[in-house]
Every structure is written in C-alpha cells, then in structure tokens.
C-alpha positions as CSV (number, residue, x, y, z in Angstrom):
1,X,100.4,80.8,96.6
2,X,97.7,78.4,95.1
3,X,100.7,77.7,92.9
4,X,103.4,75.7,94.9
5,X,106.9,75.4,92.7
6,X,105.8,78.5,89.9
7,X,107.7,81.4,89.5
8,X,106.1,84.7,92.1
9,X,105.1,87.6,89.1
10,X,107.1,90.8,90.0
11,X,104.0,93.6,91.1
12,X,104.8,97.1,92.3
13,X,104.0,96.6,95.7
14,X,106.1,92.9,96.2
15,X,109.5,95.0,94.9
16,X,108.2,97.6,97.5
17,X,107.5,95.6,100.7
18,X,110.8,93.4,99.4
19,X,113.1,97.2,99.4
20,X,111.8,98.3,102.1
21,X,112.1,95.1,104.2
22,X,114.6,93.5,103.3
23,X,112.8,90.7,102.1
24,X,113.0,87.5,99.9
25,X,110.7,88.3,97.0
26,X,108.8,85.0,98.8
27,X,108.7,86.1,102.4
28,X,107.5,89.5,100.1
29,X,104.6,87.6,98.4
30,X,103.3,85.6,101.6
31,X,103.4,88.8,103.8
32,X,101.8,90.6,101.8
33,X,99.2,87.7,101.0
34,X,99.1,87.1,104.2
35,X,98.1,90.5,105.6
36,X,95.7,91.0,102.6
37,X,93.6,87.7,103.6
38,X,93.2,88.8,107.6
39,X,91.8,92.1,105.2
40,X,89.1,89.7,104.4
41,X,88.4,87.6,106.2
42,X,87.2,91.0,108.5
43,X,85.8,93.1,106.6
44,X,85.0,90.5,103.5
45,X,86.0,90.6,99.8
46,X,84.2,93.0,98.3
47,X,84.8,96.0,101.3
48,X,89.1,94.9,100.2
49,X,89.5,93.2,96.3
50,X,87.8,95.7,93.8
51,X,88.6,93.9,90.7
52,X,90.4,90.7,89.9
53,X,92.1,89.8,86.4
54,X,93.0,87.0,84.7
55,X,97.2,87.7,84.0
56,X,96.7,85.3,81.1
57,X,93.5,86.3,79.8
58,X,93.7,84.4,76.5
59,X,94.7,81.1,77.6
60,X,90.7,81.8,79.0
61,X,89.5,82.1,75.9
62,X,91.3,78.4,74.5
63,X,90.9,76.7,77.5
64,X,88.1,78.6,79.6
65,X,87.8,75.5,82.3
66,X,91.2,75.9,82.9
67,X,91.1,76.1,87.1
68,X,95.3,77.0,86.9
69,X,94.7,80.6,86.3
70,X,96.4,82.9,88.2
71,X,94.5,86.3,89.3
72,X,95.4,90.0,89.8
73,X,93.1,91.6,92.3
74,X,92.8,95.8,92.4
75,X,92.5,96.1,95.6
76,X,91.3,99.2,97.1
77,X,93.0,102.5,98.6
78,X,92.6,101.8,101.9
79,X,93.1,98.6,101.8
80,X,96.6,99.2,100.8
81,X,97.2,101.6,103.3
82,X,95.8,99.0,106.1
83,X,98.6,96.8,104.3
84,X,101.7,99.1,104.3
85,X,99.9,100.0,108.2
86,X,100.8,95.7,109.1
87,X,103.7,95.6,107.7
88,X,105.7,98.5,109.2
89,X,104.0,97.0,113.0
90,X,105.8,93.8,111.5
91,X,108.7,94.6,110.9
92,X,109.6,97.3,113.3
93,X,111.9,96.0,114.5
94,X,113.7,94.5,111.6
C-alpha cells in the first residue's frame, strides 16, 4: 500500500478473498496487489488496467497538485480471472 498507516477501503474482491481464504484485510489486500503487480510487470499496465479513478475526486478540484491521492483500479475481466487462479494456487493448501 502506498499509504502506510491508513485504513484499507473495502472493495468487492477484497471481501471475496478474505472470506474464501480466511485472510485479514491487510493480508488479502497485499496478496491481491502483489498478484496485480505481477500481471502488470508481465503484460504491461495498459493490458491489465482499464481505468484509474480517484477515490475522492472532489479533493483534486481543490488541490490539483496533491500527491496523496488514492485511486480505484478497474482491471480487465481476464485479469480478474488470472488473479483468482493465482490465489487458488497460492492458498491451495490452506
């Protein structure tokens, strides 16, 4: 996470991974982002990420130079499938 000490905002896949593998929020978030980063390293960001949307776009209007901005990432359906498969392999023995 690029913002240590901050709480992790909930998202659907995070909840799914927590429930399916019994991970904490932080563990699930870090596992998802580690696999996502691997996909980006292999295929390139433009082949994995469809959109990058600020979590709080209203803050950018009042402070456009703010570097402390968190984004929601929308990834391709194929990438979601790849992430699920990688998690299944990673936690198969759990």
